[in-house]
N, C-alpha and C positions, 0 to 999 in steps of 0.2 A: 573313330569313336568320339562322341561328344561328352565333354566333361563339364560338370556344373559345380561351382563352389557353393556348398551349403554349409552353414555354420549353425550350431546349436545356440539358441538364444537363452542366456542364463537370466532368470528372473529372480529378483531379490524381494523379500517381504519389505514393504514400506514402513512396517512398525518395528520389527526386531532386526531386520537386515540380513537374515539368513537366506540362503538359496532356497527357492521354492522347488521342492521335489514333488512331482505329481500334480494334482489339481491346484490351481490358484483360485482365490476367492476375491470378488470385488465387493467391498463393503463401503458403507457411508459412515464416516466418523465426524460428527459435528458439522455436517454439510459438505465435507470433502470426500471425494471418491478415492479409495485406496485399493491397491492390489496387495493382498496379504496371503500368508501361509495358513494351513489348517489350524495351527496353534493360536494364531492371532485373530481368527475370523470372528470370535465372540466379542471383540472390542468395539464392534459396530453393528449396523444393520446390513444384512446380506442383500445384495442386488441379485436379480435373476441370473443364472449361469449362462454364459455365452461360450460357444466353442472357440478355443484358442488354438491356432496352428502351432504345432510343435517345432516345425522347421520353417525358417524364412530365408529368403535370399538376402545376402548382405548387400546393401546399396552403398554406393559411394556417398560420403557425406558432402553435402553441399555447404558452401560457406553460409554461415548464418546471415539471414537478410537483415540489413540495417533498417530498423523501423524508425519512422520519424519520431523525433523527441516530442513528448507530450509536455505541455506546460500546465502547471497546477497553480491556482491562486493560493497564496499564503499571506498571512498578516505580516506587515512590516515589523521589524524588530522592536521599534519603540512606539508602537501604536498607542499605548496608554498615555505616553507623554504628549503625543500629538493631539489626542482628544482633550487632555487637560489644557494644553497651550491654546487651542482654538476656542475652548469654552471661556477661559480667562481673558483672552484677547477681546471677546465680545462683552465682557463684564457680567456674564451669567453665572448664577449659582448652579450647583449640581441639580437642585430641584427644578430650576428653570429649564436646563437642558433636558431633563427627564420628561417634562411636560411637552416640550417641543417635538420630541420623537415618540411620545406616548409610551414611555417605559417607566419603571420604578426608579426612584432616586437611589436606592440601594444598589441597583444594577450599574448605574453611572459611577458610584463610588468604587465598586469592585473592579470595573473596567479601568478606571484611572489609577488604582493601586496595583494593577497588574495581577489581581487575584483570580480573574477568570478570562477565558477567551470568549468573546461575544459570539452569538449566533450570526450566520451570514446576513439575516434580515436586519439585525441591529447594526451591523457594519455598514450595510447599504444605506440605512437611514442617516448614520453619522457622516458618511462620505457625501451624500447629497446635501445635507444641511451645511456642512463646513466647506464643501467644494474641494476636498482633499482626497488623496488616494491612501487608503489604509491597507490595501492588498497589493501584492506584486506577483508577477508570473515567475515561477521557479521551475526549471526543467526537472522532470521526473526521471530519475536514473534507474535503468534496469540493468541488472548484473547477469551476464550470460556465462554459464560455467562450461559450455561447449562439451558436455558429456563427461567431464571429469568428476571425480568423486570428492572434490574439495568443496567444503562448505564455506560460503563467503563469510568473512568476518565483518564486524561493524565498520572497520576502516575501509572495506571495499565498497560499502554502501553510502557512507556519510558524505555529504557535500558541504564543505565549509563555506559559509557566506563571508565575503569580505566586508568589513565595516566601511560605510560611506562617510567621508569626512567633509 
């Protein structure tokens, strides 16, 4: 006689966390697709119903594939001081620098005081003008929970940059 290991898949509502008994609903909540119970379906816009198999064969879990680390450009920690130093080294006023990169003087003041993070286009103009790098590649960290119900904490996600001396 042939035996087959079939296990019941328990689905949990992605809003309230209760076990979904009966029909599940797929809804859109602020652009995110969620599988929810009948009680929570009104929190979003319902997507058309799709037939869901009640029983599924349990597959052996494969080891999570290690994805290549993606690097994202971020501003260097003291970008505002670098901009001020480079401007002063050339003997330019904030107004002079603003004219050279075709931006407002108030923008230069806010950048140098660290009040704002400049747009990528402004960063590119400053890098080209001064011949310096204001951005660095930082690895993007992805946290894999491997099917556990543990929610990652801030400490699991934060990457601490070491100060360069």
